[in-house]
C-alpha positions as CSV (number, residue, x, y, z in Angstrom):
1,M,-36.9,269.8,-30.7
2,V,-38.1,266.3,-29.6
3,F,-34.5,265.2,-28.8
4,T,-34.0,268.4,-26.8
5,V,-37.1,267.8,-24.7
6,L,-36.1,264.2,-24.0
7,L,-32.6,265.3,-23.0
8,L,-34.1,267.8,-20.6
9,C,-36.3,265.1,-19.1
10,F,-33.2,263.0,-18.5
11,L,-31.3,266.0,-17.1
12,I,-34.0,267.0,-14.6
13,G,-33.9,263.4,-13.5
14,C,-30.1,263.8,-12.9
15,V,-31.0,266.8,-10.7
16,A,-33.3,264.5,-8.7
17,G,-30.4,262.1,-8.4
18,L,-28.3,264.7,-6.7
19,R,-31.1,266.1,-4.5
20,S,-34.3,264.1,-4.7
21,M,-36.7,267.0,-3.7
22,M,-34.9,269.7,-5.6
23,A,-36.2,268.6,-9.1
24,P,-39.9,268.6,-8.2
25,A,-39.5,271.9,-6.3
26,I,-38.0,273.5,-9.3
27,I,-40.7,272.0,-11.6
28,C,-43.4,273.4,-9.3
29,A,-41.8,276.8,-9.3
30,A,-41.5,276.8,-13.1
31,A,-45.1,275.7,-13.4
32,Y,-46.3,278.3,-10.9
33,L,-44.4,281.0,-12.7
34,H,-45.8,279.8,-16.1
35,W,-42.3,278.9,-17.4
36,I,-43.8,275.5,-18.2
37,H,-47.4,274.7,-18.7
38,L,-49.1,271.9,-16.9
39,D,-52.7,273.1,-16.9
40,G,-55.1,270.4,-18.3
41,T,-52.5,267.6,-17.8
42,P,-52.5,264.9,-15.2
43,L,-49.7,266.8,-13.4
44,S,-51.6,270.1,-13.1
45,F,-51.4,269.7,-9.3
46,M,-47.7,270.8,-9.6
47,N,-49.0,274.2,-10.6
48,T,-50.4,275.0,-7.2
49,M,-49.1,277.0,-4.3
50,V,-49.6,273.9,-2.0
51,A,-47.4,271.7,-4.2
52,L,-44.8,274.5,-4.5
53,S,-44.7,275.1,-0.8
54,L,-44.6,271.4,0.1
55,F,-41.8,270.5,-2.4
56,T,-39.8,273.6,-1.5
57,L,-39.9,272.8,2.2
58,L,-38.9,269.2,1.5
59,A,-36.1,270.4,-0.7
60,I,-34.8,272.8,2.0
61,G,-35.0,270.0,4.6
62,E,-33.1,267.7,2.3
63,L,-30.3,270.3,1.9
64,V,-29.9,270.2,5.7
65,V,-30.3,266.4,6.2
66,D,-27.7,265.6,3.5
67,K,-25.0,267.2,5.6
68,L,-25.7,265.0,8.6
69,P,-23.2,262.2,9.3
70,K,-25.9,259.5,9.7
71,T,-27.7,260.2,6.5
72,P,-27.9,256.9,4.5
73,P,-26.2,256.7,1.2
74,R,-28.1,257.8,-1.9
75,T,-27.1,254.6,-3.7
76,A,-28.9,252.4,-1.1
77,P,-32.5,251.5,-1.9
78,M,-33.9,254.0,0.7
79,G,-32.1,256.8,-1.1
80,L,-32.2,255.5,-4.7
81,I,-36.0,254.8,-5.0
82,P,-37.1,258.4,-4.1
83,R,-34.6,259.8,-6.6
84,A,-36.0,257.6,-9.3
85,V,-39.6,258.5,-8.4
86,T,-39.0,262.2,-8.2
87,G,-36.9,262.1,-11.4
88,A,-39.8,260.3,-13.1
89,L,-42.3,262.9,-11.8
90,S,-40.2,265.8,-12.9
91,G,-39.3,264.3,-16.3
92,A,-43.0,263.5,-16.9
93,A,-43.9,267.1,-16.1
94,L,-41.4,268.5,-18.6
95,A,-42.5,266.1,-21.3
96,V,-46.2,266.9,-21.0
97,S,-45.5,270.6,-20.8
98,A,-43.9,270.3,-24.2
99,G,-46.8,268.2,-25.5
100,K,-44.8,264.9,-25.5
101,G,-45.7,261.6,-23.9
102,L,-45.9,261.5,-20.1
103,A,-44.5,257.9,-20.1
104,I,-41.3,258.6,-22.0
105,G,-40.6,261.6,-19.8
106,A,-41.2,259.6,-16.7
107,V,-38.9,256.8,-17.9
108,L,-36.1,259.2,-18.9
109,G,-36.5,261.1,-15.6
110,A,-36.3,257.9,-13.6
111,I,-33.2,256.8,-15.5
112,G,-31.7,260.3,-14.9
113,G,-32.5,260.0,-11.2
114,V,-30.5,256.7,-10.9
115,V,-27.6,258.0,-13.1
116,G,-27.5,261.2,-11.1
117,A,-27.5,259.4,-7.8
118,F,-24.5,257.2,-8.7
119,A,-22.6,259.9,-10.6
120,G,-23.1,262.4,-7.7
121,Y,-22.0,259.8,-5.1
122,Y,-18.8,258.8,-6.9
123,V,-17.8,262.4,-7.9
124,R,-18.5,263.7,-4.4
125,H,-16.6,260.8,-2.8
126,G,-13.7,261.2,-5.2
127,L,-13.4,264.9,-4.7
128,V,-13.5,264.6,-0.9
129,T,-10.8,261.8,-1.0
130,H,-8.5,263.3,-3.6
131,M,-8.7,267.0,-2.6
132,E,-8.7,266.2,1.1
133,V,-11.5,268.7,1.8
134,P,-14.4,268.2,4.3
135,D,-17.4,266.5,2.8
136,F,-19.5,269.5,3.8
137,V,-17.7,271.7,1.3
138,I,-18.3,269.4,-1.6
139,A,-21.9,268.8,-0.5
140,V,-22.6,272.6,-0.6
141,I,-21.1,272.8,-4.1
142,E,-23.3,269.8,-5.1
143,D,-26.3,271.7,-3.7
144,L,-25.5,274.7,-5.8
145,L,-25.0,272.5,-8.9
146,A,-28.4,270.8,-8.3
147,I,-30.2,274.2,-7.9
148,S,-28.5,275.9,-10.9
149,G,-28.7,272.8,-13.0
150,G,-32.4,272.4,-12.4
151,L,-33.1,276.1,-13.1
152,Y,-31.1,275.8,-16.3
153,V,-33.1,272.8,-17.4
154,V,-36.5,274.5,-16.9
155,S,-35.2,277.7,-18.6
156,R,-34.6,275.7,-21.8
157,M,-38.3,274.6,-22.1
């Protein structure tokens, strides 16, 4: 069980690596719907309608901004740092909801955020190049993967 929780902390970080705001939006939704339990923890604020609304709006905005041609690369510091931070936040939330240490969840989530950012970048670039399809098509598929992957992760808690 401990290994499973730690793996899920890493995987929610990978979701943040693909779309930085999607992971905390999904965590907030899961907490608000009582799929995970954050009451009485330092992350109980993620169980509020305010947090859910804010992260959801940011996630929707990111889905749009990601498709713009002037969006900076996710592997540059301006893209990578938020992914590590939101991965850490999301991983920590999963860990404490399972009664595990906040710190280990945060570390695994941050590592997942970095891994997900680089893996997502290279896979997306490779698919666009080798399949000769527009970047937009692969970006939408990546959006769907981030959403479904995040929902899968929280459903395993």
